[in-house]
C-alpha positions as CSV (number, residue, x, y, z in Angstrom):
1,M,-3.8,-53.8,-57.0
2,T,-7.6,-53.8,-57.5
3,T,-8.7,-53.8,-61.1
4,I,-11.8,-51.7,-62.0
5,D,-14.3,-52.4,-64.8
6,S,-14.6,-49.0,-66.5
7,G,-17.2,-50.1,-69.0
8,A,-19.9,-48.2,-67.3
9,A,-20.1,-45.2,-64.9
10,H,-19.9,-46.5,-61.4
11,P,-22.9,-45.5,-59.2
12,A,-20.6,-44.0,-56.6
13,L,-19.7,-41.3,-59.2
14,K,-23.2,-40.0,-59.6
15,P,-23.8,-36.5,-58.0
16,L,-26.1,-36.2,-55.1
17,H,-28.0,-33.6,-53.1
18,A,-28.4,-34.8,-49.6
19,A,-28.7,-33.3,-46.1
20,G,-28.4,-29.8,-47.5
21,L,-25.1,-30.6,-49.4
22,D,-24.6,-30.6,-53.2
23,L,-22.0,-33.3,-53.9
24,R,-20.3,-34.1,-57.1
25,N,-20.3,-37.8,-56.2
26,R,-21.2,-40.2,-53.3
27,L,-17.5,-40.8,-52.2
28,A,-16.5,-39.2,-48.8
29,V,-13.3,-39.3,-46.9
30,A,-13.8,-40.8,-43.6
31,P,-12.6,-39.2,-40.3
32,M,-9.0,-40.4,-39.5
33,T,-7.0,-39.2,-36.6
34,R,-3.5,-38.1,-37.8
35,V,-2.0,-36.5,-34.6
36,S,-0.2,-33.8,-36.7
37,A,-1.5,-30.5,-35.5
38,A,0.7,-28.1,-33.5
39,P,1.1,-28.8,-29.7
40,D,-1.7,-26.2,-29.1
41,G,-4.2,-27.9,-31.5
42,T,-3.7,-25.5,-34.4
43,P,-4.0,-27.2,-37.9
44,T,-0.8,-26.9,-40.0
45,R,-0.2,-26.1,-43.6
46,Q,0.8,-29.8,-43.9
47,M,-2.8,-30.7,-42.8
48,A,-4.3,-28.3,-45.3
49,E,-2.4,-30.0,-48.0
50,Y,-3.4,-33.4,-46.8
51,Y,-7.1,-32.5,-46.9
52,A,-6.9,-30.6,-50.2
53,A,-5.3,-33.6,-51.8
54,F,-8.5,-35.6,-51.3
55,A,-10.5,-32.8,-53.0
56,R,-8.2,-32.6,-55.9
57,G,-8.5,-36.4,-56.2
58,G,-12.1,-36.1,-56.8
59,F,-13.9,-37.0,-53.5
60,G,-17.3,-35.2,-53.2
61,L,-17.2,-34.9,-49.4
62,V,-14.2,-34.6,-47.0
63,I,-14.9,-35.2,-43.3
64,T,-12.1,-34.1,-40.9
65,E,-10.5,-36.1,-38.3
66,G,-12.1,-35.9,-34.8
67,T,-11.5,-32.3,-33.5
68,Y,-11.7,-31.5,-29.8
69,T,-14.4,-29.2,-28.7
70,D,-13.3,-27.6,-25.5
71,D,-10.1,-26.7,-23.4
72,R,-11.0,-29.0,-20.6
73,Y,-11.4,-32.8,-21.0
74,S,-12.4,-33.3,-24.6
75,Q,-9.0,-33.8,-26.1
76,G,-8.0,-37.4,-26.8
77,Y,-4.5,-37.2,-28.2
78,F,-1.5,-34.9,-28.1
79,N,-1.2,-33.0,-31.4
80,Q,-5.0,-33.5,-32.1
81,P,-6.5,-30.5,-33.7
82,G,-9.1,-28.4,-31.8
83,I,-11.8,-25.9,-32.9
84,V,-11.8,-23.9,-29.7
85,T,-9.6,-20.8,-30.2
86,D,-9.6,-18.0,-32.8
87,G,-6.2,-19.5,-34.0
88,H,-7.8,-22.8,-34.5
89,V,-10.7,-21.1,-36.6
90,A,-8.2,-19.2,-38.7
91,A,-6.1,-22.3,-39.6
92,W,-9.0,-24.5,-40.4
93,R,-10.2,-21.7,-42.7
94,E,-7.1,-22.4,-44.9
95,V,-8.2,-26.0,-45.1
96,T,-11.9,-25.2,-46.0
97,E,-10.8,-22.7,-48.6
98,R,-8.5,-25.2,-50.3
99,V,-11.0,-28.0,-50.3
100,H,-13.7,-25.8,-51.7
101,A,-11.3,-24.5,-54.3
102,A,-10.8,-28.1,-55.5
103,G,-14.7,-28.7,-55.8
104,A,-15.5,-30.6,-52.7
105,R,-17.6,-30.0,-49.6
106,T,-16.2,-30.5,-46.1
107,V,-17.7,-31.3,-42.7
108,Q,-15.9,-31.0,-39.3
109,Q,-16.2,-33.9,-37.0
110,L,-16.6,-32.7,-33.3
111,M,-15.1,-35.2,-30.8
112,H,-15.1,-35.5,-27.0
113,A,-12.8,-38.4,-26.1
114,G,-14.1,-38.8,-22.5
115,A,-12.5,-41.9,-20.9
116,L,-10.5,-42.8,-24.0
117,S,-8.2,-39.8,-23.7
118,Q,-4.5,-40.6,-23.9
119,G,-3.1,-37.1,-24.3
120,N,-4.6,-33.8,-22.9
121,P,-2.4,-30.9,-21.9
122,Y,-5.4,-28.9,-20.5
123,R,-6.5,-31.0,-17.6
124,P,-5.0,-34.0,-15.7
125,G,-7.0,-37.2,-15.6
126,T,-10.1,-38.2,-17.7
127,I,-13.8,-38.1,-17.3
128,G,-16.5,-40.5,-18.3
129,P,-20.1,-41.5,-17.6
130,S,-19.0,-43.8,-14.8
131,A,-15.7,-44.7,-13.0
132,V,-15.1,-47.7,-15.1
133,A,-11.6,-48.6,-16.6
134,P,-11.8,-48.9,-20.4
135,L,-11.0,-52.2,-21.9
136,R,-7.5,-53.1,-23.2
137,E,-4.8,-50.6,-23.6
138,M,-4.0,-47.2,-25.1
139,M,-3.1,-47.1,-28.8
140,P,0.5,-46.6,-29.6
141,E,-0.2,-45.3,-33.1
142,Y,-1.7,-42.2,-31.4
143,G,1.0,-42.0,-28.9
144,G,-0.4,-44.0,-26.0
145,S,0.9,-46.9,-24.0
146,G,-0.3,-49.0,-21.1
147,P,-3.7,-49.5,-19.5
148,W,-6.3,-46.6,-19.7
149,P,-6.8,-44.8,-16.4
150,V,-10.0,-45.0,-14.6
151,P,-12.1,-41.9,-15.4
152,R,-13.8,-39.7,-12.9
153,E,-17.5,-40.0,-13.1
154,M,-19.0,-36.9,-14.7
155,T,-21.1,-34.5,-12.6
156,A,-24.2,-32.7,-13.8
157,A,-21.8,-29.6,-14.3
158,D,-19.3,-31.7,-16.3
159,I,-22.2,-32.8,-18.7
160,D,-23.4,-29.3,-19.1
161,E,-19.9,-28.2,-19.9
162,A,-19.4,-30.9,-22.5
163,V,-22.7,-30.1,-24.2
164,A,-21.7,-26.3,-24.3
165,G,-18.4,-27.3,-25.7
166,F,-19.9,-29.1,-28.7
167,V,-22.3,-26.0,-29.3
168,A,-19.4,-23.5,-29.3
169,A,-17.2,-25.8,-31.4
170,A,-20.0,-26.2,-33.9
171,G,-20.3,-22.4,-34.3
172,N,-16.6,-22.0,-34.6
173,S,-16.7,-24.7,-37.5
174,L,-19.1,-22.7,-39.4
175,R,-16.9,-19.6,-38.8
176,A,-14.0,-21.5,-40.2
177,G,-16.0,-22.1,-43.5
178,F,-17.1,-25.7,-43.0
179,D,-20.3,-26.8,-44.7
180,G,-21.5,-28.6,-41.6
181,V,-20.5,-30.6,-38.6
182,E,-20.6,-34.2,-37.6
183,V,-21.2,-35.1,-33.9
184,H,-18.9,-38.0,-33.0
185,A,-21.0,-40.5,-31.2
186,A,-19.1,-43.6,-32.2
187,N,-16.0,-45.8,-31.7
188,G,-16.1,-45.7,-27.9
189,Y,-15.5,-42.1,-27.2
190,L,-17.6,-40.0,-24.7
191,L,-21.1,-40.1,-26.3
192,D,-20.7,-43.7,-27.1
193,Q,-19.5,-44.4,-23.6
194,F,-22.9,-43.1,-22.4
195,L,-24.7,-45.3,-24.8
196,T,-22.8,-48.4,-24.0
197,D,-24.2,-50.5,-21.2
198,Y,-20.9,-51.7,-19.6
199,T,-19.3,-48.2,-19.5
200,N,-22.4,-46.5,-18.3
201,R,-23.4,-47.5,-14.8
202,R,-25.1,-44.4,-13.7
203,T,-28.4,-44.3,-11.8
204,D,-29.5,-40.8,-12.8
205,G,-31.3,-39.8,-16.0
206,Y,-28.3,-40.5,-18.1
207,G,-28.0,-44.2,-17.3
208,G,-30.1,-47.4,-17.1
209,A,-32.5,-47.7,-20.0
210,L,-31.4,-47.3,-23.6
211,L,-33.1,-43.9,-24.1
212,D,-31.5,-42.6,-20.9
213,R,-28.1,-43.8,-22.0
214,L,-28.7,-42.1,-25.4
215,R,-29.9,-38.9,-23.7
216,L,-26.6,-37.1,-23.7
217,T,-26.1,-37.5,-27.5
218,A,-29.7,-36.4,-28.3
219,E,-29.1,-33.3,-25.9
220,V,-25.9,-32.5,-28.0
221,V,-27.6,-32.8,-31.3
222,K,-30.6,-30.7,-30.1
223,A,-28.3,-28.0,-28.6
224,V,-26.1,-27.8,-31.8
225,R,-29.2,-27.6,-33.9
226,A,-30.6,-24.8,-31.6
227,G,-27.3,-23.0,-32.0
228,L,-26.7,-23.4,-35.7
229,G,-30.4,-23.1,-36.9
230,P,-32.7,-25.2,-39.0
231,D,-30.7,-25.2,-42.1
232,A,-27.4,-26.3,-40.8
233,V,-25.8,-29.6,-41.8
234,I,-25.6,-31.7,-38.6
235,G,-24.5,-35.3,-39.0
236,V,-24.1,-38.0,-36.4
237,R,-21.5,-40.8,-36.6
238,L,-22.5,-44.0,-34.8
239,S,-20.9,-47.4,-34.4
240,Q,-21.5,-50.7,-32.5
241,G,-17.7,-51.5,-32.3
242,K,-15.2,-49.3,-30.6
243,V,-11.4,-48.6,-31.0
244,N,-10.9,-50.7,-27.8
245,D,-13.6,-53.3,-28.5
246,F,-14.1,-54.3,-32.1
247,T,-16.7,-57.0,-31.4
248,Y,-19.3,-55.1,-29.3
249,R,-22.8,-55.0,-30.7
250,W,-25.9,-53.3,-29.3
251,P,-27.6,-55.7,-27.0
252,G,-31.0,-55.3,-28.6
253,G,-29.8,-55.6,-32.1
254,A,-32.3,-54.1,-34.6
255,R,-34.6,-53.1,-31.8
256,D,-31.9,-51.0,-30.2
257,A,-30.9,-49.5,-33.6
258,E,-34.4,-48.4,-34.4
259,V,-34.8,-46.5,-31.2
260,I,-31.3,-44.9,-31.5
261,F,-31.8,-43.8,-35.1
262,G,-35.3,-42.6,-34.5
263,A,-34.3,-40.5,-31.4
264,L,-31.5,-38.8,-33.2
265,A,-33.5,-37.9,-36.2
266,E,-36.0,-36.4,-33.9
267,A,-33.3,-34.5,-32.2
268,G,-32.3,-32.8,-35.4
269,A,-29.7,-34.9,-37.2
270,S,-29.3,-34.2,-41.0
271,Y,-27.7,-37.4,-41.8
272,L,-26.2,-40.6,-40.0
273,H,-22.9,-41.9,-40.6
274,I,-22.5,-45.6,-39.6
275,A,-18.8,-46.6,-38.9
276,S,-17.6,-50.2,-39.1
277,E,-14.6,-49.7,-36.8
278,G,-12.0,-51.6,-38.6
279,R,-14.2,-54.2,-40.1
280,A,-15.7,-54.9,-43.4
281,W,-19.2,-53.5,-44.1
282,V,-20.7,-56.9,-44.5
283,E,-19.4,-58.1,-41.2
284,S,-20.3,-55.1,-39.2
285,A,-23.6,-54.0,-40.8
286,T,-25.4,-57.2,-41.2
287,L,-28.1,-57.8,-38.6
288,D,-29.8,-61.1,-37.5
289,G,-32.1,-62.1,-40.3
290,G,-29.9,-60.5,-43.1
291,A,-31.0,-56.9,-43.0
292,T,-28.2,-54.2,-42.7
293,I,-28.0,-51.6,-40.2
294,T,-27.5,-48.9,-42.8
295,A,-30.6,-49.8,-44.7
296,L,-32.5,-49.8,-41.3
297,A,-31.3,-46.4,-40.6
298,R,-32.5,-45.2,-43.9
299,R,-35.9,-46.7,-43.5
300,V,-36.5,-45.7,-39.9
301,T,-35.4,-42.0,-40.3
302,G,-35.7,-41.2,-44.0
303,L,-32.3,-39.5,-43.6
304,P,-29.3,-39.8,-45.8
305,V,-27.0,-42.5,-44.5
306,I,-23.3,-42.9,-45.0
307,A,-21.9,-46.5,-45.0
308,N,-18.3,-47.3,-44.0
309,G,-16.1,-50.4,-44.2
310,G,-14.2,-51.5,-47.3
311,M,-15.9,-49.2,-49.7
312,H,-12.8,-49.0,-51.8
313,D,-13.9,-52.4,-53.3
314,P,-15.8,-51.2,-56.4
315,A,-18.2,-54.3,-56.4
316,Q,-19.2,-53.8,-52.7
317,A,-19.5,-50.1,-53.3
318,A,-22.0,-50.5,-56.2
319,E,-24.0,-53.0,-54.3
320,V,-24.4,-50.9,-51.2
321,L,-25.7,-48.0,-53.3
322,E,-27.7,-49.9,-55.9
323,D,-29.4,-52.2,-53.3
324,G,-30.5,-49.1,-51.1
325,H,-28.3,-49.8,-48.2
326,A,-26.8,-46.3,-48.1
327,D,-26.8,-42.9,-49.9
328,L,-23.0,-42.2,-49.5
329,L,-19.8,-44.2,-48.9
330,S,-16.9,-43.2,-46.6
331,L,-13.4,-44.5,-47.1
332,G,-10.5,-44.5,-44.6
333,H,-7.7,-46.9,-45.6
334,G,-8.8,-46.9,-49.2
335,A,-8.5,-43.0,-49.3
336,L,-5.2,-43.1,-47.6
337,A,-3.8,-45.5,-50.3
338,N,-5.6,-43.6,-53.1
339,P,-6.2,-39.9,-52.5
340,D,-7.3,-39.8,-56.1
341,L,-9.6,-42.8,-55.8
342,P,-12.6,-41.2,-57.5
343,R,-10.5,-40.2,-60.5
344,R,-9.2,-43.7,-60.6
345,L,-12.7,-45.2,-60.4
346,E,-13.8,-42.9,-63.2
347,S,-10.8,-43.9,-65.6
348,G,-10.6,-47.5,-64.6
349,A,-7.1,-47.1,-63.3
350,A,-6.0,-49.8,-60.7
351,L,-6.2,-48.9,-57.0
352,A,-3.2,-49.2,-54.8
353,E,-3.5,-51.6,-51.8
354,F,-3.3,-50.1,-48.3
355,D,0.0,-50.6,-46.6
356,R,-0.3,-50.6,-42.9
357,R,3.2,-48.9,-42.7
358,L,1.4,-45.7,-43.6
359,L,0.3,-45.6,-39.9
360,E,3.5,-46.9,-38.3
361,P,5.1,-46.3,-35.8
362,M,2.5,-43.4,-35.3
363,A,-0.4,-42.3,-37.5
364,T,1.1,-39.0,-38.4
365,L,1.4,-37.2,-41.6
366,D,5.2,-37.1,-41.4
367,N,5.4,-40.9,-41.1
368,A,3.0,-41.4,-44.0
369,E,5.1,-39.1,-46.2
370,R,8.3,-40.9,-45.2
371,H,6.8,-44.3,-46.1
372,R,5.8,-42.9,-49.5
373,R,9.2,-41.7,-50.3
374,E,10.8,-44.9,-49.2
375,R,8.3,-46.9,-51.4
376,A,8.9,-44.7,-54.4
377,G,12.6,-45.1,-53.9
378,A,12.1,-48.9,-53.9
379,V,10.0,-49.0,-56.9
380,S,12.4,-46.7,-58.9
């Protein structure tokens, strides 16, 4: 258990107006895949309760799990939620209504898995920037096993279709009552595959130099901005590491980061969300020379920045905010272990430690609930 000093209000509890969002505090629930939707991608009432619990627990912002954007190649996992059909929209509306009723704002993360798809009932095979097999193996906690298949290299028509999917999905998200959308360009999925040098071997305008590899992400952001209008909240999540390559770093370090952040701000991003991909913020965010990638993003763009990675640690969370490294903090494992973490931080109550068994043998809501019942029975 982590002990909290409740002698003074923690800086993460201060309200914030940023990126067009009025937030009661600076604590956000990070996107976390839960593979608990219906087989057709429709969110369930169990999912609505899952998201509402974070809002009741005091989080200012709830970001959804990655949600697939089209009925072709974007889906990454079986039982992943979508935002494609009218049924998807209606079911997500129950989620947004419950989150709003509990006082939080909510943003929908829009995701195209690309080559890292391991469960898609719509189309056989996978697509990606180049016909390069992804590193390592599929993730069993999300229903996969064995090596990743080699994707088919995307054609110009495939690229146009993917962009159109993001635009349509973003419009559906607002129809479902979300306060904004977050374009998932992190963690090794499609947009990150285009950005990454070893997965993108294209020789057209989407490959080669850094800005060309970034071109698809910028086009998606521009197209979503054009579709939603100037006042819509459009975040972009970025990371250096990936679900299948934790240690990858942008080859040009801070130089690459400045180019990437500046281009996405120019494309129309409202905020940047820098993911740590399973690593502590200090480890993943520190650049050569000691500066942090999150502080660099703030300086280069002037946009609000969300930091991620171990932010359930009250001392680190305070340092990140007070020293100007980020504007908001997103929590994954810490939020799973403590859906009421903001309330605990406010009262000084101890925080529960994250137990990996919450995600085993699969990262479903059913498995998490079963583990909680077993743990409660053992304690009693």
